[in-house]
N, C-alpha and C positions, 0 to 999 in steps of 0.2 A: 180857377182850371183845378178840377180831380187829378192826382195822379197820372191816372189812363192819358187826360185832355194834354198832361205834359208832354209824356213818352210821343203820344204821337205828332204835336204841334213840333216836336222838337226834331223829330226823324223828315218831318216837312219839309222847316224852314231847313235843314240837312241838304235836302236836294234839290229844293227850289229855290234856295238865299233865304224867305222867309215867308212867314204865315199871311196872308190876305186874303184880300177877297172874299169868292166864296168858302174854303177853307174858313175862314173866322166861324160860319156862320153853320159847318158840318161838323164843327169840331161837337158843338151838342150833342151828337150824336157818335161817338167816338168810334163804334164800331164802324157805321159806314161811311163815317168818315175816310178811315185806314182802309174801304174797301176799293172805294171811289179816287181815292188820292191813286191807290193802286192801277186801276183800269185809267185813269184819267194821266201815268207817265206812261202805260203803255202806248196807249194812242196818240197820243204826243212825242215822244223819244221812240220807241219798240216797233210798232208797229211794221206790217211788208207797204205800204202803202210809201209813195216817195214823200219825202217833208214838204215839199211847197204844197203837195195835196192832202197834207194833214193839215194844213192852215186853213186852207181852201174851205174843206169839211168844218172846222169849225166857225169860221166868218159864215159859211151856210147856214152853219146851225143858229149862229149867234142873231142871225137875220130874221131865219123864219121864227124866232122867241122872242126879236125886239131884244136882243142882250147886248147894251151899250158897253157894258162893264168888256164883256169879252172881246167885243170887237174895237174898240178903243186899244187894249192889250194887245190884238195879232194882229191889227192892222198891217205897220210897218217891218213885222216879222216876215209878214206873206208876201209881201211887195219885196222884200230882203231876199227870200227862199226862192223868188221867181214867178211870182203870182203877176201881171200888169196889173197896173194900180187904175189904167181903165176898165179892166174886169169889175175892180171891187168896187169902184166909185158906181158901174150899173147894178151891181148885187143890191148896192143898198141904199137903187134909188128904185127896186124891183123893175131892173130891166134886165132884156137878153144880154149877157156879158158877152161880150168876145175872145178869144184865146189863142195865141202862137200856137199851140200843142194840138194836135186832137187827140192824146192822151187824155190832156186837162180839159176838154169841151164833153170828149165820151163819159171822166169821171164829172164835170159838173151835171150834166143831163142827167147820170145817175143817183147824184144825191140829191137833184130838183125834185125828181121824179119821186122817191121816198119820202120825200118830207112835203111834199104839196098834193100828190096825189095817192100817197099810201100803198102804191104800189109802182114797180117798173116794166115798161113796156120789155116785149119781146128786143125788137131791134135793139132798144136802147140798152138791156141784159148786156145780149150779146157782143155788142161793140166794148162796152166795160170789161166784160170776163174778156177779151181778144187781149187788151193791154192790163189786165192787174190779174188774170186767174180768179179761181175760188178763194183762195184766203184773202185777195186784197178785195173783194168784194163785199167776204165777211168780214173784214179790217174796218172798211167803210162805214158799212153800217154800225159793225161796236163804235167808232168815232162819232158818229150822228147820234146815237142812242148815247152816250157817254156827253158830249157838245152841249144836247138838248137838255140833261138832264141840272149842266150845269147854269145853262139860259134859265129854266124854272125859277133857280133857284137863286142868282141871281134877281131877277125881278120881283119871285114870293118874298124875298128879305131887304127887298131894295139899298142892294150894295153898292158901295158908293160910286158916283158917275163920273172920277174923277176930274173933276171941278176945270181944269185948265187946256178939258181936250173938247175941240167943236161936236155936238151933237150929230153921230154918223147916220142919222136915218133921218129924211123929211120929215116923215110923220109922226115921227114919237119924241113928244119932250117930256123930261124928268122919267116917270114911271107911267105914262098915260099916252093914248092916242090922241092926233089932232087933227079934226076935220078936214082943215083947210092947210096944209103945212106952208103955206105962205104968211098967214097969219100970225106965223108962232114965231119968224124970225126977228 
């Protein structure tokens, strides 16, 4: 690493405990890495969205991009933060999840529609806005954008899949989609 990469690496390690995963890739472009890390820190730790929904947005983007590293790194955090494990299993299996809280269901619908449809229906928008306000919806979109970039980075550069973890998605093995998930077990 050059001096700039070492400087950014030390800052990341100080804030996150270590430099791992996507940051090892992003350090190849130190200026991008610095800005991505700042955005990532905001959406993970300082966003107006409740912490459990920050984790949910990360996992929704991870599943949308089939980013197993992100999923494995955050699924337990999401459960600890209050997202039901059964809802996360449903998301991993591309099924409709059930949530205990109305605001969590509204957040999921908002994020799901923007990720999958690229648009949000008026009813979904109004319901989510009722719970989170304009700032919360902007923060949600920022989170999804950041975590989508993360997923693309992880997959494009084949970042470590944590061999000690069970693959989280039935239709993905390694960095490839499998046509019949039953054949890959």
